[in-house]
C-alpha angles and dihedrals in degrees: 000000000000115000130169117242091245094054098035122127115243128232141195127194117204113199130201129180138010135006090267089062091047088052091048089051090056086056093047090052090048091050092050093048090047087055092052103266121132130209113267118249118251111275095018127108112243125233088228123032117188122194113203100195140202125214096191100072123089112264091003091151094050090051092051096048091045090055092045088052091053090055095049095086090052089051091051091051092047112034090183091064115107130206123199129187122200140152133066098325090051090051089050101043097033111167092006089081094063091045092054095038108026091177089072111107104194136025118186133166142228093271100055110038088138089069095066100099092047092048092050091051092046091050090050094050098041095039094225138095118276117213115184123165127165128207095218137029114283099188129003103252094232091067091063127089114273141203107201116200095206123058092195106040129040142181116231116192112214095174142005130206132030136250096199126099104211107175095226096051133083096180098099091058091049101039097033131217119335115282117190128206118225113262092239091056092050093048092046090055091048092051091050091051092050090051087055091054103268113148100179132044129185115206110220133205137141084241099008097184094056086068109137097039091113095055096035104252113122091183094053096106095055089047090051092053091051091048090054086058090065094058110105113228095021103119104172133032124184133167139200141229120001124180116233092222091062099036107121135188093246088066091051089051091048091051093048096044102040108081098209096047104098122235091238126110132185104200116174113224100175092181139006093211117095090207092055092043088055091051089049090051090237103157098217134065134223093263092056091047093051089046090058091050091050093050092046091052092046090055095037112023090181094054117134110213125195131180151185121244131186117208122203102017110177111287095013109152129199088258090054090050092049088055089055091051090051093053089049090052092050096043096053093206117204086220140339137212103221127179140169119255114250129175115272108198111233096033124108090237091061091073098039120122122242099046104187115244114256094239091053092050091049093051093049091046091055091050092050093048091049092051094047091046089056092048093046091052093048091049092047092050087062087065094062110114094020120127111229136185106225127199104222110235136198120231099005101109120069097187100038096110092054094047100035088235130132125214138222146144129277118220090266089053097251113149112247126192108199138184115240104193108187094339121109108204116175129219104278095033122111124236128188115216142153122247112241103171139021131209126179094263105026147019128234126213108188098163124097117289111262093205142353117207115194111212142191086253090058089049089052091050091049092049089053093058089079090068130064115291115262117259124245129008096314124222113312122209093219134108125219121307128215117285132003118341113258116245107281141143089241123040110189111201142106112280115244092252091086 
């Protein structure tokens, strides 16, 4: 449909969950803009509101239906407004969403996000809700139009779906079996992004290091990392999230030997107890996990390693929990995304005996967070006095206005708040600075900047300032922090499937 800018309908995409959902939302925004919609201005109610949902989080359905309820009065006032629900919860609940919230116009799933504009138009013409969910992937999301929030950092999906059967996770049934893109397609997208000014890419997959299983090359992921090293202008490469069972030494070698692959690894642990790992159907044990950490640190002594941990999985005993604490002590994680187990309907774990009482889970959770906080602080203190090149970010620092600092990410992905003095670096530029202070979750560099390197990414950010500001929180560069995620439209972390 062709619509003038003045008469265009506005849209807003609200995203919940993992990086894959954030990436899908960039595609949804691109599809809507390709169809003539424009982003809604801050403070206004959009003509089309799209919820891109997550089924992994605790009370995800209550959160969705609560937000849908809040929109109902706006829909009554403006009958032309449309509400669409997609993502993992839509794939799981299907027609139940329209039954519970009959003012929803469109429900679509994880396999057919490209159908959204057509479904919206069909719902408008026919005057009734459109529910369309597919059982397998129609189009790989990366072939769809996109509206990237960041001009300097980008997600690149190399695979979708998951072949594992973790008992706590519903993602495989919602995202389907793993589907891999061809390496040439991935590298072509990365090159295009670099031409547009992007300096950093994060390769995404539900189990990113099993990449190649579909076309029969178990070394494909390491080869892909090395190939990214040959792309001129690409300064930083990250990936998330690998699975410990499939993590091989060729990937460690590729990380250590490819200059633009960052020495940063997010490696989900979930539990340090072999008995619990077995109950989770996690096909590795604590010894293997610690062996990977040891080999990564031998090859890259400066590597920052983060993780995911579930506390209170059904049947977890105090002894099991102590084993998790011991793995945490030995691993010396830079940070950890820890959360309390809660029943996810539709997963095998939901019907397991020996569900751990809530008060026990809470007490263990607090002990784990306290231990990891202590370790994170100790590890960050080791950074004081180091000189770091920081990629200036947009929207990462909550106290920057009060302190006159800017924020960005070090090569190992640590968050750095730095003083700028008279310099005026832009998001996407690189600054060199010395760390003067460490906190558990960030570093501070309050000395004078040692260098400011203006980049093509900074140029791209500056060029964007002539257009309307992007909606929402944008795409953050960060990995998970300790504890539960704070309430936010966008939660950027690895989903618990990994």
